N, C-alpha and C positions, 0 to 999 in steps of 0.2 A: 919346686913345690907346686907351681901351677900345673905342670905336666902330670904329676901324681893325682891332683884333684880332678883334672879332666879325665884321666883314665878311670878313676873310681866312678865318676858320673856316667861314663859310657857303659861300664859294667852294670850300674844300677838300671839304666834304661833298657839294656838287653834283658835283664832279669824280669823287668815288668812286662816286656813284650812276650817273653817265653811263657809267663804265667797267666796272661790275659786269655779269656775265653775266645774261641774263634767263631762262635755261632753267628754273631752279627756280620762278620766279614764273609763267612761262607754263604749266608742267605742272600746278602747283597750281590755276591759274585754269581750265585745261582740265578738271581733275578736278571742280572746283566746278560748271562749267557743262555738263559732258557729261550727256546724258539717260540715264536708266535706263528700264526697261521702258516703252515708248511707250504713252501713254494710261492707264497704271496709276495707282491712287490714291496711289502713293508715288513717282511719276516725278520729283519734285523733291528726293528724298532725297540728302544729301551722301554721296559715296563716301569714307568715312573711311579706307579701306584703301589709298588712293593713296600714302600716306607710309610704309607698312610692308608687308612681304611677307605673303602669305596663310599661315595655319597649315597644316601638313601634314595630309593625309588618309590617310597610311599607317597601317595597323592597328598597334596596340600591345597585343596580347593577352598573357596569361601564356605563356611559352614552354614550360612543362611543368606537370604537375600531380602529385598524390600518387601516381598509378598508373602514370604513363608519363613518358618524356622523360629526357634526360641533362643534369642541371643544370650549366651553364657560364655564367660572367659575360660573355656575348657577345650582342649584339643588333645584327644587321646588320653594318656595318663597324666597330662600336665594341666595345671590350673585348678580352679574350684569355682563353685557357684557364687553369685553375688547375694549377700544377705543384708546389704544396706540399700540405700536409695538408688534408683536407676533413672536414666533419661533414655527411655526405650527408643524413641525415634532416632536419636543420634547413634545408639548402639546398633540399631537395625541397618543404618546406612554405612557403618564402618566395621564390617565383619572381620577384616584382616588387621585392624588395629586392636579390636577387642579380643579376638582369638587368633593371634598371628600364625602364619605358616611356620613350621619348624625351621625353614630355610632363612627366616629373618634373623638378623644378628646385629649386635653393636648398636650404635646410635646414629641417627640421621635426623636433621631438622624436619619439622613438619612441611610437607610438600603438597598440601591441599588447603584450599580456602573456598568455601561456598560464598557466593555473592549474597546469599540470604542472611549472612552474619555481618555484612557491612552496614555501617550507619548510612541511612538514606537522607539526602538533602532534598527536601520537598520545596518546590517552587510553583507559582501560578503558571501552569502550562507544561509542567513536567517534573522530572526528578533526576538525580544522579547519585550513584554510590560507587565507591572506589576500593581498590586493593593495592597496597604498596607494602614496603618493608615494615610499616607500623603494625600490620596484621599478619604478614607472611615474610619473616626475616630472611628466609632462604632465597627469595626472589630479588636479588640485589640489582639485576640488570634491566628489569622491566616492571612496569606498573600498569594498572588498567582502570578503566571507568566503564560502567554500564549506565547508559543514558537513555532516557525516554522523553520524547517530545510529542505533545498533542498536535493534531493537524494544524498547521500554520504557526506553531510555536517556534521561537528562535533561540538558539544558543548564541548569545551576542558576539559581535565582532571581537576577536581576541587573538593572542599568539602565545607561544610557549618557548621556554629555553630548549626543550626537547623536541624530537620528531613526534608526530602524531600519525598513527596508523589506525584504520578503522575497518570493521566488518559489520555490515548491516544485517541485523537479526530479523527485522520485520518492518514492513512499510518502505517508503522512499524518503530520501533526504536530499535537498538541494544544497550543494556546497559551493562557496565562492571564495576567491583568493586573489591577491595581488603580490607578485614577487618583487625583489629588490630592484629590478630593472623597469618596473612599472608595467609589466605584462600581466594581464589578468586571466581569470579562469572561472568558469561556471559550469556545473554539471549536476544532473540528478542521478543519485546512486541508489540502486534497488536492493532487495533481499539477496544475500549471498555475494554482493559486490563489495569492493574495497575503495578506500581513498587513502592518500598519504600526503602529509604536509611536512616539509623540512623544518628544522628549528628556526624560530624567529619569523616565519612567513605568516602574515595575518590572514585570518579566514573566518567564515561564519558557517553555521549549520541551521537549516530550517526544514522542518517536516512538511512534506506536501500533503495534499488531501487525496492522493491516490488510494489511500486507505482511510476510512473514517477514524481509525485509531491513531493516525499519525505514524511515528516511526520509533524504533528502538535499535540501538547500535552499541557495539563494543569499541572503546578507544584504548589503544595500547601505546605506551610511552617508553622510550629507551633509557629509562633511569628508574631503578626500583624505589628511589626516595621521592619520586614525583608526587605532588599533591595537586589535585584539581582546584583546591582552594588558593593556590599560588599562581593562578593564571593571570596574564596581563590582559585586562579588560578595557575596552574603549571607554565605557561610561565611568569606570573607576578612575582612570587616568585623568579624563577631562574634569571630573569633579574635584581634582586636587591640583589644578592649574589655575593661577590667578586669571580672572576674567579679562583683564586688559591684555594679558599675554595671548590668550586665545584670539582676541580681536585682532591683534597685530599679526599673528600667525596666518589667519585666514583673510586678513584685510577686510574685516566685516565690522558693522556697527554693533552697538551694545545689545540691540534687540535680536540680532540674528541667532545668537547662541544663549538666549535667555531662558530656555526651557531644558537645559541639560539636567538629567537626573542627578540628585544630590548624592546618590550612592549607586553601586553597581546593580545592573539588572540581572545578569547571569543567564537565567532562562525566563522568558516572558512571552505572553500570547502575541500572535500576529495574524495577519491575513495570509492564507495559503498562497504560495508563489504560483505564477502562471505556468502552465504546462509547457508553453513554448518560449519561456523566458530565455534571453540571451545576455551575455555579458556586455556592459557598456563598451563602446568603441574606444580603443586605446591607441594613441599614436605609436606606442611601442609594440603593439600587437598582443597576441595571446602567448601564454607560456608554451615553450616548444615541446614539452613532454607533459601529457595529461597527468593530473593528480589523482585521477580515478581509474579503476580497472574493473572490467566486467567479468569477474571470476565465475559468476553464474552462467556465463555463456561458454565457458571452457568445457570441452568434453572430458569427463573423468576417465582415467585409465582403469579399465576393469581388471580385477585381480581375482584369484581363486577364492579368497575369503573376504572380498570387499572391493574398495575402489580408492583412488587417490587423485587429487588435483594439486599440482605444484606450481607456485608462482615465484619467480626470482627476478626482481627488478631492483628497486631501491631498498626493499626488504624481501625476506624470504618467508614463504608461508606454504602450508599444506592443509588441505581439507580432506580428511580421511574418513572412510566408512569401514566398519568391521562387522561382519555378520555374526550371529549368535554362535558361540563356540570357537570362533576364529581369533587370531591375534595379529596385531602389528608386530612384526617379527623382532626378535632380540637384536638390538642395535645400539649405537651411540652416535653423538654428534661431536666431531673432533675438536671444533674450535668455537662453539657457540652454545649458550644456554637455550633451553626450550621452554617457552611459555605456552601452555595449552589451555583450551577452554572446551568443555564438554557441552555439546549442543543437544544431543538426543541419546537415550539409552543409558546403560550403566556398564562400568568396567572396572578393572583393577590394574595397577601398575606396581611392579617391584623395581625399586631403584637400587643399583649396586654402586656403592661409593668407594670401593677398594678396601683393603686391609680388613676383610671380614665383615664390613658394614653393609647391611642391606635391610630395606624396610618396604613393606607393601601398603599401598593406599587404595581405597575404594572411591570411585567417582560416579556422580550422577549428573544429569543435565543441570547446568547453572554453576557447576564447580570449576575452579581454576586449579591447574596443576603446574608444577615447575620441576625441571630436571637440569641440574647444573652441567656445565661443559664436561664432556667425556665420560659421564656416568652412564653405565649400561642400564638398559631398561626395555620393557615391552609394554604393550597395551592389550589387554585381553577383554573380550566381550563376555561378561558374566551374566547377561540378561537374556531375555527371549525375543528382543527386538533389535533392530540395527543400531549399533553404536556409531555416533557421528561426532567428530571433534576436530578442533583446529590445532595445528602446530605452528607457532610463530617464533621467528628468529631475528635477532638484531644483526642482520647480515644481508648482503645483496645476492647471496647464492645459497640455495638449499644443499646441505651436505649431510650424509649419514654413512656409517660403516655397518654393514650387515655381518653379524656373527657367522651366519651360514656361508655367505660368500667368502669371507676371510678364510674360514677353514677349508673350503673347497679349493681355494687357490694357493694354499700353503702346501709344501711338500708333504705327501701322505705319511711318510715315516715320522715326521715331527708330530703330526696330529695323532697318530697311533701311540707315540711315546707319551703324550700328555693324557689322552682320554681313553686309551685301550679300545678304540672302536674297531669293529670288524671291517674287512675290505669291502664288504657289501654296503655297509653304512657309509663309509668314506666315499664310495663311488656314487652314492645317492645324494651327496651334498650338492647344493645348487651353486653354480659358477656365475649366476646372474642374481640380482636382488629380487627377493619375493615381495618385499615390503609388507604385504598382508598375506597371512597363511591361513588356509581353511582349517576348520576343526576336523579331527579324525573321527 
C-alpha cells in the first residue's frame, strides 16, 4: 500500500513539473548566462539585479534651507500642503523630516536634539543645560551638558560615577584634580582643546579672565542616563555630615568649619585664577598622564572636501570640516556609537539601520546627533559655508569602515554581481579612505 501511494505521489509531482510555465526559469537562466562587459575581468559576474528593479537615480536633495524656500510636505507627486497651524522655524530647519527623501523608509528613533530645547539651569555666575535619554532616547551610551561660566565663576569641586570628557567652545577654563594616589593636576584649557577625567576622580572647573565673557564648554559622559543633577558635590556632601564628624575627620575645632554652605553651590562667582597658577606641591607628585589635550594645536589633515583631526587616547574623537557641497563619506563605526555636535554651518545625515530602515535628519550649529553602532551614514554639507562638527566615541581608538574602500578592496566580480558597476567605475573606487569627499 505504501509503495502504491509513493508511486502515485511521484506521478503527481512529475505532472506538476511538466505543466508549470518555464518563463521564470528561463529568464533566471538567461540572467545567469548572459555576458557582461566582453573581455572584462568581471565578465562572469552574476547579474543579481535580474530579480529586482533598479534603484531610482532621481535626485533627493533638501527642498529648502534656512534662508529660502517655502516649507511644504510635498515631494514630487507625494504629500499635500499644510492647511492647519504651522511652526515655520522648526519646519524651515528640518526639510528632510517635513518632506523626506524618497529613499527614507521604515522607522528609526529621533537622532537629533537641539540644545536650544533643553531646560536651562540658571545660577549666579553661569548656567548649564543637558541632553540625555530623557530627551533623546536613542542616545543610550552617552549624555552631554553645555555649560557657561562667567569670568572667575566656579563649577564647584565634584565627581561623577561616569567619565567626563570636555571640548572648550569659547574662552579658557582652569581645571584641577587629584587622583586616588594623591597625585594632583592643574591646567588651563582653551578653545578647541579637551580635558578628560576618569570615573570617581574629583575635579573643579573655573573660567579664567582670558576673555571678558569667561568660558563655555561641552561635557560628554559615557552613560546616556547621566544627569547633571546627580553629581556628587563637595558642599552638598558636607552639608549632610554631622558637624562633630567633620571635626573629627579634619582634626579641627568647631569654628574651623562653621561657615559650610547649608546646600550645594553648583555654580557660583569667584575671583579669576592667576594666569601662572600651579598645583600645590604633592608628596605623591603629579598625575603621570595629563588630563588635558591641546587639540587646537594639532595640524588638521587636509582632504579634497574638508579636513579632519583625530584623537585616540582615553577617548576617541574627531573634529571634522566639510566644505559646501562635500560629504563625510558613507561609512560606519563597527563597535561604537557616535555622539556628534555641530559647531558651525548646516548639514544632513541619513542613518541606515538595516532591514529597509533609513531616515534623514537636518542639523544646524548647536544641534546634537547620534548614530548607533554599525549603522551606515554620511554627513553632507547642505549650506553655503563650512560645516564643522565633532564625532565623539566611548572608546580609546577611532575606527570607521569606508564603503568606498570596502568595495575597492573586495573582488571586483562580487562588486559587479551586487551593483552592476562598469569596469571603469570599479577601477575608480578608492583603496584608501577619503574620509571627506569634495562635491562634484
